[in-house]
Structure formats: C-alpha cells, structure tokens
N, C-alpha and C positions, 0 to 999 in steps of 0.2 A: 842157733847164734844169731842175734841182733845187733847190728852197728850203731852205735852212737857218735856223733860229730861234737867236738868241743871248740869253741872259738875263743881263743886268747886275743884280748883287745886292749888297745891303748885308746879308750876312749877319751873325747875333747869336751870342749864346752858349745859345740853345734851341734843340736839334734839332728838337723837334715845331715850332716855329713855321718853322723853315729848311724842313723837309719839306713844311709845309703851301704855303709859296712855290713852292716848285720843282713840285709837284704841280699848283698852278694855272697855273703856266706851261707845264707840258706839254699841258694842255688848251688854252690859247692858242694855243700854237705850232701844234698840229694844226687847230685851227679857221682859223689864218691861213695854212693850206697847207704848212705845212714837212713835210719827210720826216724830219728830224731836229734835235733840241733841245741845244744847247751851253750847259753852265754853267760857272762859275769854280771856281778853285782853293778848296779849302775849302768848299764848297757847304752842307756839313751842320753845320759849327760853326768860329766864328772868335773864337778867345779867346787870347790870349797868356798868360792866369794857368794855369798849366799843371795846379796843383794841383785847379783847379776844373775846368779840362778833362777832367783823368783822372777824374771822376765820371761823365761821360757818354760818353766814348770807349768804344766796343765794337769785339767782334770783327766780320768781315764777316757771319757768319751770324746776328750779333745786332744789327746795326746797323739802326735804326728808319728811317733815312732812307733808305737802299740798299732796303730792303724797300717802302717807300712808293712809290719812283720806279718801282720794277719792276713794280709791281702798275698804278701809274698808265700806264705805257709801253704795258702789255696791255691794259688798258681801252682807250686812245686810239688804239692801234695806230700807234704812231710810235717811232724810234728815239731814244735819249737818250745824249748824252756826259756824263756826272758828272764834271765837271773834276777834282776829289778828293774825297775825303772822308778825316777822319782814321780810321785802322782800328789795332787792336792786332793785332799778329803772334802767331804761334804761340809765338814765342820771348818775348813780353811789350812789345817794344819795337813802337812805333808806326811807321806806314807812312804817306806820303801819296799814298793810290792812286786813280788815275783809273778809271773803268768805262764801259764801251760797252754799252748794253743794248739787244737789238732789239726788234721790235714786238710780240713774245709775252712780253716780260719776261724773256728769258733773257741771261745775261751772255756776250757775245761775247768781249770782251776787258778785262785789267787792266793798268794801267803803274804802278809806282812810280817817283816821282820820283828822277831819279839825282843832282842837284847839290843839295846842301844850302845853304840861305841862311845863312851865317855871315858877317855884315858889322857894320862899324861906321861909320857914315856921318858925315858933317861935322854934319848937325844936332843928332848926340846919339844918333840912333837906334842901337838895338845889336840884333842878332837872331842867335840861335845855333840854329838848326832841328836841327843833328845833334846837339843834347844829348837830344832826346825821340825823333828820327826817324832811322830806318835807310834809308840810301841804297838804291836798287835798283839793278840792273846790266844789265837787257835793253831792248834796243831793241824797240817793239813796233808792229806795223801790223794794220789788219784792214779786210776788205773791208764797206762800208756803201752805203746807197742813193747817198751822194755819191760813191762810187768809195773808191779805197785810201786809208783815212785812218791818218796817223801821229801818235802819241800823245806829247806834252811836257806839261811844267808849269813854269810861271813862270820862275823863275830858271835853268831849262834852257836858255832862249832865249839865254843868252850863251854858249853852249858850242857853236861850230861843229860838232863832231865828230858830235854826236847828228845834227845837220839835214844833214850829209853822208851819213850812213847812212840818214836817211829818204829823202834825194834819189835813191840809189843803189836804194831800194826803189821807185822809182816812185810815190810817194803823189801823189795827185790834192789831196790835202786834208792841212794838217796841223793840229791842234789846239795852241793854247797857253793854256790857261786860267791866269789870273793873280790875284794879290792883291798888286800891285804898290805901293810906297809911293809918295808923292806926289813926293819930291823925286829920284828915280829915273824915276819916270813922267815927269815933266816933261823930263828930259834925254834919255832913252834909249828910252822905250816905242816910239814910232812909227817911230822909227830902225831898231830892232831888227827890228820884226814885219815891215816892208818888205825888210829884207834878207834874212830867211828865206824870204820868198815868192820873191824872186828868185832866190837860190840852187838852189832846188828846182823852181823853174818850175811853182808850185802855190799853190792857194789856201790862205791862212793865216786860221783861224777863232780868235778870240781874245775869249772871254767873261770879263769881268773884275769883280773886286769894285769897290764905288765909295762913297765918301762916309765919314764918322763912324761908327764901328761900337761897338757896347755895352762892348766891351773897351778901348775909349779910342784904339784905333789909327784913321789915316785913309788911305784906298786911293784911288788915281788914277783910276779907271775908265776911259772910253775902250775900251769893248769894240768890237774891230775886225774887219772882213772886207776881206781885201785879195787882189787877183787876182795870176795869175801873173806879169805885167808889173811888179807892185809899187804898182799903183793901188789905193787905198783908195775900196772901195765902200761901206762903213759905218762910221762913227764915232758911237758911241752918247754922247759928251762925259762929262764928268766931274762931273754934278751930281747925277744920280738914278738909280734901278733902274728898269728896265723890260725890255720884250722888242723886238728889232730882227729885222729880217728881211734875207736876203741871199740872190741867186740865183747858183748854182753852175754853170758852163757848161762842160761838158766839151770843147767846139769851140773854147774859150778857151784852154785847157791845151795842146791839138794843136797850135794857131796859133804860140803862144809857143814851145813846144819845136821847131817848123820853123823859124821865123825864127831864133832864138838856141839851137843844141843845145847849151846848156853841159853837160847831164847827158851827154850821147854825147861830148862833146869832152874830160871831166874826166878826168886822169890821176894817177897815183901820183906822189906828191912823195917823193924818196928821203930818208932820214935823214941 
C-alpha cells in the first residue's frame, strides 16, 4: 500500500499566495505519510481576466510557483504532481501544463492539456480556452512511487481515446486534475471519473478546485480517489479547500484485472 495526498484548492490571482499554499501542502502531505501529492488544474493561477493574468504568467524557467514546489519537494523528499500551471511557450502562446516532480525536485514528466475547454453552457457561462492556450498532442505516462502514472487535465476526461491510450500503456494510476464548473460538475463529475477508472482498471486521482475564486468563478470541488472497480475511496466534498489521503494498493489493481480482463480483451474496432 502506498499513500497519496490530494490537495483541494481555491486558487486565486496571486501566484505567490498560491505557491505558499502548495508548499504548505507538500509539508503536510509528507507528515501524513504520503509518497506523492496531487494538486488541481491551474494550481498557480486561476484568473479568467486574461489581460491581468498575462502580467504574471511566465515561461517554465521563470515560473516562481514551479520553482517553489520543486524546492519544497526536494526539501521534504516527496513526489508532487502539479495538476497544471499556465506557462508561456517558446512561441509566445500559453500552455496548460502538468508537471511530475520527484523527491529530489527534478521534473520527471510534462503534459500539455490536449482538449481545450470551448463551451457555451445553458447557465450563460462561456469559455474559450483555445483563444489563449495551445493544445498539446502527446500522451504521457511516467513511473512514480504509486506505479505507472498517466496524465490528463480536466476537460480531457470527456474524450475516451486519450484514456484508451493510457489503458494500453497499463497505467496503474491516472491523474485528472480539474477546475470543473458547478453545473457540469453536478451533472457529470462523478460519472466520468468512475467510468475512466473502470475502463482502465486503474486508480483515478482527481485533485480539484473548489468554491468561489477571486476572479469571480465558482468551481465544483469533490476531489476524488477512485479504485479500479469504480468505487469512490475519497470524496473531499464541494465546500472547502484542504488535504485528503488515499491508499493505492497494487494488489487491488491485479485483482480487478484478473477478474475482469478488459484491457487484455480489448480489440481494435474497424472504421
């Protein structure tokens, strides 16, 4: 059994304050016996006012949140999955980028969100992520203390092809960090997370944003840990930020894959 920590956040518009919160969570996760900490999408900055956000979004080499978390990971000797940060790419566009950082502070993996959140909801909420962010195009997995970890971000959860690829890669755990809206969260959050766990016969760890944010948006919360049978083993609710823990059991993964070998039985569907 290996312990994972999930940090449910209410990220604001000040990267320094957000970095301080994550660094504190790194320490608390280590004290709680976790081998790895997971944070939500946009852990370093959540600001829908892009002109204001552009004043503090930096390149990977200059991002102070990333630097602070790498230093904290090395100091505490714990792995960290930064759910994502807004990063300036070399071409000047932004990336919604996840990082996996090891216990020495080294970056072991990067993943740029593939599916952009471009939607118009019945509530009147309208989002156009692609206006500022460039989509990624690579499936990413990495070996961690929890086993092979597959990476995704938020809206990716609605697109089964990515998770089929992660299933083929025999991921033990899939991370789905998020900043889900309240309407879509109420309708689909638990359903989609459980489906992805069942499809891949893998644990799903989904650290989420929660509550009302400084930029005026409201997020759904309910950070989840789900086992390979689709059972919810942690639900942090939709009220407040905080730290939660879940146990990852390799024997459970093997048991489910032996009982219901859907990965082995999968066949290519002709077009």
